[in-house]
A tleap script that builds the chain and sets N, CA, C and O, in Angstrom:
source leaprc.protein.ff14SB
mol = sequence {
  NMET THR PRO LYS LEU MET SER TYR ASN THR
  ASP ASP PHE GLN SER LYS ALA HIE MET GLU
  MET PHE ILE ALA GLU ILE GLU LYS ASN VAL
  ASP ALA MET GLY ASP GLN MET ARG ASP ALA
  GLY LEU LEU SER PHE THR VAL THR GLN VAL
  TRP ASN LYS GLN GLY LYS PHE ARG ILE GLY
  THR TYR TRP ALA TYR ARG ASP GLU LYS ALA
  PHE ILE ASP CYS GLN LYS ILE LEU SER GLY
  VAL PRO GLU ASP GLU ASP ASN PRO ALA ILE
  SER ASN ALA ASP ARG GLY VAL VAL ARG LEU
  GLN TRP LEU ALA ASP CGLY
}
set mol.1.N position { 138.454 13.002 -75.187 }
set mol.1.CA position { 139.543 12.802 -74.226 }
set mol.1.C position { 140.536 11.879 -74.841 }
set mol.1.O position { 140.191 10.847 -75.417 }
set mol.2.N position { 141.820 12.277 -74.708 }
set mol.2.CA position { 142.859 11.434 -75.197 }
set mol.2.C position { 143.249 10.370 -74.277 }
set mol.2.O position { 143.497 10.641 -73.102 }
set mol.3.N position { 143.327 9.090 -74.759 }
set mol.3.CA position { 143.637 7.989 -73.889 }
set mol.3.C position { 145.125 8.092 -73.437 }
set mol.3.O position { 145.978 8.551 -74.196 }
set mol.4.N position { 145.403 7.666 -72.222 }
set mol.4.CA position { 146.754 7.654 -71.642 }
set mol.4.C position { 147.303 6.209 -71.649 }
set mol.4.O position { 148.522 6.035 -71.621 }
set mol.5.N position { 146.520 5.258 -71.683 }
set mol.5.CA position { 146.913 3.829 -71.659 }
set mol.5.C position { 146.119 3.035 -72.681 }
set mol.5.O position { 144.899 3.176 -72.769 }
set mol.6.N position { 146.825 2.175 -73.478 }
set mol.6.CA position { 146.167 1.381 -74.397 }
set mol.6.C position { 146.613 -0.048 -74.294 }
set mol.6.O position { 147.708 -0.364 -73.831 }
set mol.7.N position { 145.729 -0.890 -74.739 }
set mol.7.CA position { 146.026 -2.347 -74.678 }
set mol.7.C position { 145.563 -2.967 -76.029 }
set mol.7.O position { 144.501 -2.649 -76.564 }
set mol.8.N position { 146.426 -3.862 -76.535 }
set mol.8.CA position { 146.079 -4.576 -77.767 }
set mol.8.C position { 146.266 -5.980 -77.559 }
set mol.8.O position { 147.388 -6.436 -77.335 }
set mol.9.N position { 145.190 -6.730 -77.623 }
set mol.9.CA position { 145.247 -8.228 -77.385 }
set mol.9.C position { 144.855 -8.977 -78.663 }
set mol.9.O position { 144.003 -8.529 -79.431 }
set mol.10.N position { 145.489 -10.110 -78.863 }
set mol.10.CA position { 145.195 -10.983 -79.987 }
set mol.10.C position { 144.790 -12.313 -79.471 }
set mol.10.O position { 145.354 -12.807 -78.494 }
set mol.11.N position { 143.804 -12.919 -80.119 }
set mol.11.CA position { 143.313 -14.213 -79.734 }
set mol.11.C position { 143.273 -15.058 -81.012 }
set mol.11.O position { 142.651 -14.665 -81.999 }
set mol.12.N position { 143.961 -16.258 -80.992 }
set mol.12.CA position { 143.981 -17.233 -82.101 }
set mol.12.C position { 142.965 -18.346 -81.725 }
set mol.12.O position { 142.865 -18.764 -80.572 }
set mol.13.N position { 142.186 -18.823 -82.803 }
set mol.13.CA position { 141.227 -19.802 -82.569 }
set mol.13.C position { 141.447 -20.990 -83.515 }
set mol.13.O position { 142.126 -20.883 -84.536 }
set mol.14.N position { 140.850 -22.115 -83.138 }
set mol.14.CA position { 141.061 -23.357 -83.884 }
set mol.14.C position { 140.415 -23.309 -85.281 }
set mol.14.O position { 140.902 -23.975 -86.193 }
set mol.15.N position { 139.340 -22.543 -85.467 }
set mol.15.CA position { 138.575 -22.515 -86.720 }
set mol.15.C position { 137.863 -21.184 -86.802 }
set mol.15.O position { 137.771 -20.433 -85.831 }
set mol.16.N position { 137.348 -20.913 -88.026 }
set mol.16.CA position { 136.659 -19.709 -88.276 }
set mol.16.C position { 135.356 -19.679 -87.468 }
set mol.16.O position { 134.941 -18.618 -87.001 }
set mol.17.N position { 134.690 -20.877 -87.298 }
set mol.17.CA position { 133.487 -20.979 -86.489 }
set mol.17.C position { 133.792 -20.572 -84.989 }
set mol.17.O position { 133.037 -19.813 -84.380 }
set mol.18.N position { 134.842 -21.069 -84.467 }
set mol.18.CA position { 135.190 -20.679 -83.085 }
set mol.18.C position { 135.360 -19.248 -82.998 }
set mol.18.O position { 134.870 -18.624 -82.058 }
set mol.19.N position { 136.069 -18.644 -83.980 }
set mol.19.CA position { 136.308 -17.155 -83.949 }
set mol.19.C position { 134.956 -16.420 -84.044 }
set mol.19.O position { 134.721 -15.473 -83.293 }
set mol.20.N position { 134.097 -16.832 -84.927 }
set mol.20.CA position { 132.817 -16.141 -85.068 }
set mol.20.C position { 131.954 -16.273 -83.770 }
set mol.20.O position { 131.228 -15.352 -83.397 }
set mol.21.N position { 132.064 -17.460 -83.100 }
set mol.21.CA position { 131.268 -17.570 -81.821 }
set mol.21.C position { 131.812 -16.611 -80.793 }
set mol.21.O position { 131.050 -15.993 -80.050 }
set mol.22.N position { 133.108 -16.482 -80.744 }
set mol.22.CA position { 133.780 -15.510 -79.788 }
set mol.22.C position { 133.312 -14.127 -80.025 }
set mol.22.O position { 132.907 -13.443 -79.085 }
set mol.23.N position { 133.352 -13.654 -81.328 }
set mol.23.CA position { 132.951 -12.377 -81.703 }
set mol.23.C position { 131.448 -12.133 -81.316 }
set mol.23.O position { 131.111 -11.089 -80.757 }
set mol.24.N position { 130.613 -13.064 -81.609 }
set mol.24.CA position { 129.219 -12.960 -81.189 }
set mol.24.C position { 129.038 -12.705 -79.701 }
set mol.24.O position { 128.245 -11.874 -79.259 }
set mol.25.N position { 129.840 -13.488 -78.946 }
set mol.25.CA position { 129.836 -13.334 -77.430 }
set mol.25.C position { 130.293 -11.915 -77.052 }
set mol.25.O position { 129.696 -11.298 -76.169 }
set mol.26.N position { 131.332 -11.395 -77.700 }
set mol.26.CA position { 131.765 -10.066 -77.432 }
set mol.26.C position { 130.660 -8.990 -77.673 }
set mol.26.O position { 130.429 -8.072 -76.886 }
set mol.27.N position { 130.014 -9.202 -78.833 }
set mol.27.CA position { 128.937 -8.256 -79.228 }
set mol.27.C position { 127.814 -8.260 -78.123 }
set mol.27.O position { 127.280 -7.204 -77.783 }
set mol.28.N position { 127.488 -9.410 -77.602 }
set mol.28.CA position { 126.517 -9.514 -76.603 }
set mol.28.C position { 126.891 -8.756 -75.314 }
set mol.28.O position { 126.086 -8.018 -74.746 }
set mol.29.N position { 128.148 -8.971 -74.876 }
set mol.29.CA position { 128.657 -8.352 -73.673 }
set mol.29.C position { 128.948 -6.922 -73.837 }
set mol.29.O position { 128.931 -6.207 -72.834 }
set mol.30.N position { 129.219 -6.415 -75.017 }
set mol.30.CA position { 129.439 -4.990 -75.180 }
set mol.30.C position { 128.167 -4.236 -74.920 }
set mol.30.O position { 128.221 -3.170 -74.306 }
set mol.31.N position { 126.985 -4.739 -75.363 }
set mol.31.CA position { 125.752 -4.134 -75.062 }
set mol.31.C position { 125.383 -4.155 -73.565 }
set mol.31.O position { 124.814 -3.209 -73.020 }
set mol.32.N position { 125.731 -5.266 -72.947 }
set mol.32.CA position { 125.403 -5.458 -71.507 }
set mol.32.C position { 126.287 -4.656 -70.564 }
set mol.32.O position { 125.872 -4.201 -69.498 }
set mol.33.N position { 127.619 -4.497 -71.046 }
set mol.33.CA position { 128.586 -3.879 -70.131 }
set mol.33.C position { 129.048 -2.453 -70.512 }
set mol.33.O position { 129.808 -1.821 -69.779 }
set mol.34.N position { 128.583 -1.975 -71.644 }
set mol.34.CA position { 129.115 -0.684 -72.204 }
set mol.34.C position { 129.055 0.429 -71.288 }
set mol.34.O position { 130.047 1.148 -71.162 }
set mol.35.N position { 127.942 0.662 -70.598 }
set mol.35.CA position { 127.863 1.880 -69.674 }
set mol.35.C position { 128.793 1.696 -68.505 }
set mol.35.O position { 129.456 2.641 -68.075 }
set mol.36.N position { 128.851 0.434 -67.966 }
set mol.36.CA position { 129.677 0.240 -66.843 }
set mol.36.C position { 131.132 0.411 -67.099 }
set mol.36.O position { 131.866 0.920 -66.252 }
set mol.37.N position { 131.580 -0.021 -68.301 }
set mol.37.CA position { 133.014 0.180 -68.756 }
set mol.37.C position { 133.276 1.594 -69.057 }
set mol.37.O position { 134.366 2.083 -68.762 }
set mol.38.N position { 132.353 2.286 -69.622 }
set mol.38.CA position { 132.557 3.756 -69.874 }
set mol.38.C position { 132.710 4.499 -68.558 }
set mol.38.O position { 133.633 5.300 -68.410 }
set mol.39.N position { 131.806 4.246 -67.581 }
set mol.39.CA position { 131.863 4.855 -66.294 }
set mol.39.C position { 133.190 4.598 -65.556 }
set mol.39.O position { 133.681 5.431 -64.794 }
set mol.40.N position { 133.753 3.377 -65.828 }
set mol.40.CA position { 135.088 2.990 -65.239 }
set mol.40.C position { 136.272 3.647 -65.875 }
set mol.40.O position { 137.374 3.630 -65.327 }
set mol.41.N position { 136.036 4.271 -67.118 }
set mol.41.CA position { 137.102 4.946 -67.767 }
set mol.41.C position { 137.588 4.414 -69.121 }
set mol.41.O position { 138.633 4.818 -69.631 }
set mol.42.N position { 136.817 3.518 -69.668 }
set mol.42.CA position { 137.140 2.925 -71.012 }
set mol.42.C position { 136.726 3.985 -71.965 }
set mol.42.O position { 135.575 4.415 -71.895 }
set mol.43.N position { 137.569 4.456 -72.865 }
set mol.43.CA position { 137.329 5.427 -73.881 }
set mol.43.C position { 136.851 4.857 -75.202 }
set mol.43.O position { 135.991 5.427 -75.873 }
set mol.44.N position { 137.444 3.690 -75.567 }
set mol.44.CA position { 137.025 3.072 -76.788 }
set mol.44.C position { 137.456 1.595 -76.745 }
set mol.44.O position { 138.368 1.200 -76.019 }
set mol.45.N position { 136.742 0.803 -77.570 }
set mol.45.CA position { 136.976 -0.615 -77.720 }
set mol.45.C position { 136.701 -0.921 -79.116 }
set mol.45.O position { 135.666 -0.547 -79.668 }
set mol.46.N position { 137.699 -1.661 -79.753 }
set mol.46.CA position { 137.588 -2.121 -81.209 }
set mol.46.C position { 137.951 -3.578 -81.306 }
set mol.46.O position { 138.885 -4.065 -80.669 }
set mol.47.N position { 137.218 -4.221 -82.083 }
set mol.47.CA position { 137.510 -5.646 -82.450 }
set mol.47.C position { 137.894 -5.661 -83.926 }
set mol.47.O position { 137.177 -5.119 -84.767 }
set mol.48.N position { 138.978 -6.257 -84.219 }
set mol.48.CA position { 139.481 -6.439 -85.591 }
set mol.48.C position { 139.641 -7.947 -85.922 }
set mol.48.O position { 139.962 -8.763 -85.058 }
set mol.49.N position { 139.421 -8.251 -87.111 }
set mol.49.CA position { 139.786 -9.607 -87.620 }
set mol.49.C position { 141.090 -9.466 -88.404 }
set mol.49.O position { 141.131 -8.804 -89.441 }
set mol.50.N position { 142.122 -10.076 -87.915 }
set mol.50.CA position { 143.451 -9.971 -88.573 }
set mol.50.C position { 143.364 -10.720 -89.888 }
set mol.50.O position { 142.966 -11.885 -89.919 }
set mol.51.N position { 143.734 -10.056 -90.973 }
set mol.51.CA position { 143.604 -10.608 -92.293 }
set mol.51.C position { 144.888 -10.893 -93.004 }
set mol.51.O position { 144.870 -11.499 -94.075 }
set mol.52.N position { 146.038 -10.471 -92.439 }
set mol.52.CA position { 147.299 -10.661 -93.119 }
set mol.52.C position { 148.114 -11.905 -92.584 }
set mol.52.O position { 149.328 -11.990 -92.775 }
set mol.53.N position { 147.424 -12.820 -91.938 }
set mol.53.CA position { 148.076 -14.046 -91.440 }
set mol.53.C position { 147.245 -15.219 -92.073 }
set mol.53.O position { 146.233 -15.679 -91.544 }
set mol.54.N position { 147.748 -15.631 -93.194 }
set mol.54.CA position { 147.085 -16.685 -93.971 }
set mol.54.C position { 146.945 -18.003 -93.130 }
set mol.54.O position { 147.885 -18.487 -92.499 }
set mol.55.N position { 145.760 -18.506 -93.179 }
set mol.55.CA position { 145.519 -19.832 -92.524 }
set mol.55.C position { 145.280 -19.671 -90.950 }
set mol.55.O position { 145.131 -20.660 -90.232 }
set mol.56.N position { 145.254 -18.425 -90.482 }
set mol.56.CA position { 145.062 -18.200 -89.034 }
set mol.56.C position { 143.685 -17.603 -88.830 }
set mol.56.O position { 143.206 -16.854 -89.681 }
set mol.57.N position { 143.024 -17.928 -87.693 }
set mol.57.CA position { 141.713 -17.361 -87.277 }
set mol.57.C position { 141.992 -16.468 -86.114 }
set mol.57.O position { 141.879 -16.938 -84.982 }
set mol.58.N position { 142.347 -15.219 -86.287 }
set mol.58.CA position { 142.875 -14.320 -85.202 }
set mol.58.C position { 142.015 -13.084 -85.238 }
set mol.58.O position { 141.681 -12.517 -86.278 }
set mol.59.N position { 141.675 -12.702 -83.991 }
set mol.59.CA position { 141.094 -11.325 -83.811 }
set mol.59.C position { 142.000 -10.489 -82.933 }
set mol.59.O position { 142.784 -11.006 -82.137 }
set mol.60.N position { 141.879 -9.257 -83.089 }
set mol.60.CA position { 142.559 -8.252 -82.206 }
set mol.60.C position { 141.544 -7.398 -81.509 }
set mol.60.O position { 140.571 -6.972 -82.131 }
set mol.61.N position { 141.730 -7.138 -80.265 }
set mol.61.CA position { 140.943 -6.266 -79.503 }
set mol.61.C position { 141.785 -5.056 -79.023 }
set mol.61.O position { 142.847 -5.243 -78.429 }
set mol.62.N position { 141.337 -3.890 -79.268 }
set mol.62.CA position { 142.081 -2.645 -78.922 }
set mol.62.C position { 141.311 -1.836 -77.955 }
set mol.62.O position { 140.224 -1.348 -78.265 }
set mol.63.N position { 141.836 -1.686 -76.819 }
set mol.63.CA position { 141.231 -0.946 -75.681 }
set mol.63.C position { 141.959 0.384 -75.437 }
set mol.63.O position { 143.189 0.403 -75.414 }
set mol.64.N position { 141.242 1.481 -75.257 }
set mol.64.CA position { 141.866 2.777 -74.892 }
set mol.64.C position { 141.205 3.214 -73.582 }
set mol.64.O position { 139.984 3.256 -73.434 }
set mol.65.N position { 142.097 3.535 -72.649 }
set mol.65.CA position { 141.716 3.860 -71.243 }
set mol.65.C position { 142.069 5.279 -70.941 }
set mol.65.O position { 143.060 5.814 -71.438 }
set mol.66.N position { 141.232 5.899 -70.104 }
set mol.66.CA position { 141.505 7.335 -69.632 }
set mol.66.C position { 142.895 7.357 -68.986 }
set mol.66.O position { 143.691 8.247 -69.285 }
set mol.67.N position { 143.205 6.388 -68.101 }
set mol.67.CA position { 144.440 6.398 -67.346 }
set mol.67.C position { 144.599 5.030 -66.697 }
set mol.67.O position { 143.802 4.116 -66.908 }
set mol.68.N position { 145.671 4.922 -65.892 }
set mol.68.CA position { 145.994 3.672 -65.278 }
set mol.68.C position { 144.913 3.146 -64.312 }
set mol.68.O position { 144.659 1.945 -64.218 }
set mol.69.N position { 144.283 4.118 -63.592 }
set mol.69.CA position { 143.183 3.745 -62.650 }
set mol.69.C position { 141.981 3.188 -63.527 }
set mol.69.O position { 141.305 2.254 -63.094 }
set mol.70.N position { 141.744 3.711 -64.644 }
set mol.70.CA position { 140.615 3.188 -65.488 }
set mol.70.C position { 140.942 1.802 -65.933 }
set mol.70.O position { 140.055 0.948 -65.946 }
set mol.71.N position { 142.205 1.521 -66.312 }
set mol.71.CA position { 142.574 0.165 -66.717 }
set mol.71.C position { 142.301 -0.840 -65.584 }
set mol.71.O position { 141.749 -1.919 -65.799 }
set mol.72.N position { 142.704 -0.447 -64.394 }
set mol.72.CA position { 142.547 -1.377 -63.201 }
set mol.72.C position { 141.034 -1.585 -62.978 }
set mol.72.O position { 140.562 -2.714 -62.846 }
set mol.73.N position { 140.306 -0.487 -62.941 }
set mol.73.CA position { 138.853 -0.611 -62.731 }
set mol.73.C position { 138.125 -1.457 -63.771 }
set mol.73.O position { 137.207 -2.208 -63.443 }
set mol.74.N position { 138.569 -1.318 -65.094 }
set mol.74.CA position { 137.957 -2.100 -66.113 }
set mol.74.C position { 138.373 -3.597 -65.960 }
set mol.74.O position { 137.566 -4.482 -66.243 }
set mol.75.N position { 139.526 -3.860 -65.550 }
set mol.75.CA position { 140.023 -5.263 -65.403 }
set mol.75.C position { 139.151 -5.958 -64.312 }
set mol.75.O position { 138.824 -7.137 -64.443 }
set mol.76.N position { 138.794 -5.237 -63.272 }
set mol.76.CA position { 138.010 -5.764 -62.222 }
set mol.76.C position { 136.598 -6.141 -62.754 }
set mol.76.O position { 136.038 -7.172 -62.383 }
set mol.77.N position { 136.067 -5.307 -63.597 }
set mol.77.CA position { 134.801 -5.615 -64.297 }
set mol.77.C position { 134.874 -6.842 -65.167 }
set mol.77.O position { 133.995 -7.703 -65.156 }
set mol.78.N position { 135.971 -6.894 -65.935 }
set mol.78.CA position { 136.128 -7.973 -66.937 }
set mol.78.C position { 136.467 -9.330 -66.239 }
set mol.78.O position { 136.279 -10.400 -66.817 }
set mol.79.N position { 136.966 -9.245 -64.995 }
set mol.79.CA position { 137.258 -10.498 -64.354 }
set mol.79.C position { 135.984 -11.241 -63.939 }
set mol.79.O position { 136.039 -12.431 -63.626 }
set mol.80.N position { 134.892 -10.581 -63.934 }
set mol.80.CA position { 133.560 -11.184 -63.692 }
set mol.80.C position { 132.935 -11.793 -64.889 }
set mol.80.O position { 131.863 -12.383 -64.759 }
set mol.81.N position { 133.531 -11.698 -66.082 }
set mol.81.CA position { 133.015 -12.362 -67.264 }
set mol.81.C position { 133.571 -13.760 -67.357 }
set mol.81.O position { 134.785 -13.919 -67.488 }
set mol.82.N position { 132.747 -14.774 -67.295 }
set mol.82.CA position { 133.326 -16.153 -67.327 }
set mol.82.C position { 133.947 -16.471 -68.693 }
set mol.82.O position { 133.482 -16.059 -69.756 }
set mol.83.N position { 135.000 -17.213 -68.575 }
set mol.83.CA position { 135.753 -17.728 -69.811 }
set mol.83.C position { 134.902 -18.847 -70.445 }
set mol.83.O position { 134.214 -19.603 -69.759 }
set mol.84.N position { 134.981 -18.914 -71.755 }
set mol.84.CA position { 134.245 -19.937 -72.519 }
set mol.84.C position { 135.180 -21.119 -72.637 }
set mol.84.O position { 136.074 -21.139 -73.483 }
set mol.85.N position { 134.973 -22.070 -71.810 }
set mol.85.CA position { 135.871 -23.278 -71.754 }
set mol.85.C position { 135.681 -24.118 -72.964 }
set mol.85.O position { 136.572 -24.896 -73.303 }
set mol.86.N position { 134.527 -24.007 -73.667 }
set mol.86.CA position { 134.260 -24.834 -74.878 }
set mol.86.C position { 134.868 -24.203 -76.077 }
set mol.86.O position { 134.829 -24.792 -77.157 }
set mol.87.N position { 135.436 -23.025 -75.948 }
set mol.87.CA position { 135.998 -22.315 -77.169 }
set mol.87.C position { 137.344 -21.667 -76.715 }
set mol.87.O position { 137.456 -20.451 -76.560 }
set mol.88.N position { 138.346 -22.546 -76.515 }
set mol.88.CA position { 139.593 -22.030 -76.071 }
set mol.88.C position { 140.346 -21.251 -77.154 }
set mol.88.O position { 140.306 -21.579 -78.340 }
set mol.89.N position { 141.022 -20.222 -76.697 }
set mol.89.CA position { 141.848 -19.435 -77.577 }
set mol.89.C position { 143.248 -19.231 -77.048 }
set mol.89.O position { 143.449 -19.300 -75.836 }
set mol.90.N position { 144.186 -18.993 -77.867 }
set mol.90.CA position { 145.544 -18.574 -77.419 }
set mol.90.C position { 145.562 -17.112 -77.390 }
set mol.90.O position { 145.374 -16.484 -78.432 }
set mol.91.N position { 145.778 -16.509 -76.248 }
set mol.91.CA position { 145.695 -15.050 -76.087 }
set mol.91.C position { 147.087 -14.428 -75.819 }
set mol.91.O position { 147.941 -14.989 -75.131 }
set mol.92.N position { 147.237 -13.313 -76.373 }
set mol.92.CA position { 148.423 -12.466 -76.125 }
set mol.92.C position { 148.049 -11.032 -75.831 }
set mol.92.O position { 147.194 -10.503 -76.542 }
set mol.93.N position { 148.602 -10.367 -74.864 }
set mol.93.CA position { 148.202 -9.079 -74.485 }
set mol.93.C position { 149.465 -8.160 -74.463 }
set mol.93.O position { 150.484 -8.521 -73.873 }
set mol.94.N position { 149.375 -6.933 -75.136 }
set mol.94.CA position { 150.398 -5.954 -75.084 }
set mol.94.C position { 149.734 -4.712 -74.542 }
set mol.94.O position { 148.610 -4.408 -74.942 }
set mol.95.N position { 150.360 -3.995 -73.671 }
set mol.95.CA position { 149.887 -2.754 -73.081 }
set mol.95.C position { 150.894 -1.667 -73.219 }
set mol.95.O position { 152.091 -1.952 -73.212 }
set mol.96.N position { 150.486 -0.439 -73.345 }
set mol.96.CA position { 151.439 0.655 -73.416 }
set mol.96.C position { 150.963 1.924 -73.007 }
set mol.96.O position { 149.754 2.154 -72.983 }
set mol.97.N position { 151.886 2.845 -72.654 }
set mol.97.CA position { 151.532 4.192 -72.299 }
set mol.97.C position { 151.588 4.999 -73.607 }
set mol.97.O position { 152.511 4.812 -74.401 }
set mol.98.N position { 150.678 5.835 -73.825 }
set mol.98.CA position { 150.539 6.605 -75.045 }
set mol.98.C position { 151.696 7.611 -75.053 }
set mol.98.O position { 151.779 8.408 -74.118 }
set mol.99.N position { 152.586 7.626 -76.041 }
set mol.99.CA position { 153.692 8.493 -76.217 }
set mol.99.C position { 153.414 9.505 -77.404 }
set mol.99.O position { 153.902 10.635 -77.388 }
set mol.100.N position { 152.686 9.095 -78.332 }
set mol.100.CA position { 152.373 9.938 -79.510 }
set mol.100.C position { 151.104 9.438 -80.078 }
set mol.100.O position { 150.910 8.230 -80.213 }
set mol.101.N position { 150.212 10.354 -80.422 }
set mol.101.CA position { 148.964 9.926 -81.142 }
set mol.101.C position { 148.627 11.036 -82.174 }
set mol.101.O position { 148.548 12.215 -81.827 }
set mol.102.N position { 148.443 10.655 -83.366 }
set mol.102.CA position { 148.067 11.459 -84.493 }
set mol.102.C position { 146.608 11.199 -84.873 }
set mol.102.O position { 146.220 10.055 -85.111 }
set mol.103.N position { 145.818 12.239 -84.929 }
set mol.103.CA position { 144.452 12.052 -85.317 }
set mol.103.C position { 144.164 12.827 -86.590 }
set mol.103.O position { 144.516 14.001 -86.698 }
set mol.104.N position { 143.550 12.203 -87.518 }
set mol.104.CA position { 143.294 12.846 -88.828 }
set mol.104.C position { 142.386 14.036 -88.742 }
set mol.104.O position { 142.465 14.938 -89.576 }
set mol.105.N position { 141.533 14.060 -87.764 }
set mol.105.CA position { 140.635 15.146 -87.684 }
set mol.105.C position { 141.081 16.324 -86.738 }
set mol.105.O position { 140.295 17.231 -86.464 }
set mol.106.N position { 142.265 16.287 -86.287 }
set mol.106.CA position { 142.631 17.361 -85.392 }
set mol.106.C position { 144.050 17.523 -85.293 }
set mol.106.O position { 144.523 18.399 -84.568 }
savepdb mol mol.pdb
quit
């Protein structure tokens, strides 16, 4: 299924250790919440470590949703995940409607 809505978020951390702790927490939650998010309409989720910003500890999370309703339903699920107050991050979120997508295999 081709996603209709995508979101790309970046999070900047104070140190590499803070970034690694955050990634470990995501890995734990993916296993716990994967089925629920898929049923709500999440098509894919990717975590990247940004490597072209020297001296920064930044990750990117890429979310692909079936449609706008799936985005809303997934946000309701994510609102139940507590924030890690001991590991603050500076977050930025960009969301967009898919206008063009090229896939190498099709």
